[in-house]
C-alpha positions, 0 to 999 in steps of 0.5 A, a space after each residue: 345324200 338323198 338329194 345328191 343323186 338328181 344332180 349327179 348328171 352335170 360333171 363327168 356325165 354323172 357328177 355334181 357341182 358340189 361345195 367344200 365340206 368343212 368339219 372339225 377335223 381338217 386332218 381327216 376330212 378328205 377334201 381338207 386334206 387334199 387342199 392341204 396337200 395342194 398348198 404344200 405342193 406334195 401330192 397325196 400318196 393315193 394319187 402318186 400310186 394311181 398316177 404311177 400306174 398311168 406312167 405319170 410322175 406327178 411329183 415332177 410335173 406342175 399341175 394345172 387347176 380349174 374351178 367352177 359350178 358343175 361342169 363349167 370349169 375356169 382355169 385358176 392359178 391358185 386353187 384356194 383363191 379360185 374356190 373363194 371366187 365362187 358364190 355357190 353352194 355347189 362347186 367342183 375342182 380339177 387338177 391335171 398333170 400331162 406327160 406327153 400322151 398321158 394325162 392324170 386328172 383329179 376332180 372333186 365334187 363336194 356338197 355341204 348340204 348333203 354332207 358329200 365329197 366325191 373324188 375322181 382319179 382318171 388316167 387317159 392315154 391318147 385321150 382314151 380312159 385307161 383307169 379310173 378310181 372314185 371315192 364317194 364320202 359321206 362326211 357329216 359337217 357336225 361330228 357325232 358319236 352316232 354318225 360314222 363318216 364313210 366312203 365307198 371306193 371303186 376302181 375300173 380298168 380297161 380290159 383286153 376286150 377294150 371295155 372298162 371293167 370294175 376291178 375293186 370295190 370297198 368301203 373306207 373311212 376318211 383316210 381310206 382304210 377299209 371298213 365294214 359296210 355301214 348301215 345304209 338307208 334306201 337312198 344310201 344304197 342308191 347312192 353307192 350303186 351309182 356308176 360314173 360315166 367312163 368316157 374319153 378325156 373330151 367328156 370332161 370338158 376341161 379348159 384347153 389351157 389345162 391340157 397343154 
């Protein structure tokens, strides 16, 4: 976790170019679960709930994908195959659903060497960010009874004053159930105090092909 903070500046004005974490339990590992949902063509319930709040029905829209190191995304017809073309320890994925002026974006930025997986949900209306949800997971590659995986979930919504306001914050487990705050060292505390950039859609620098 300690070395994730310096690289949280490349993606979304914050994030990293992280790699896919592999654990012994693919049903619980957040990114592995996401990839399984992509393969099955069935959006995860958390995504469907978020997208509904953005007036986008992701179950009826074909998504577009991109992969890449850092903020340099390249369109990919097949997300899994696209990931296999990247020869790097750090990479990110993007999935986009567009319904007229409404756009839902799901981005993952994962890093094996710091046992980190970060998922972003963002809702844009006419290019402006309206809602965002970020979960930063600490998912050790080597499972141990002494190491408990955890995530830190936060949500922002645009208020009547036009500013993005944080409306929720809680610690969760691998399958997004609320848990008590785990014991964190100084680096962990800095990690969860990080705030993502909450700018317009253009800030993501997604390939134009994903937005049409």
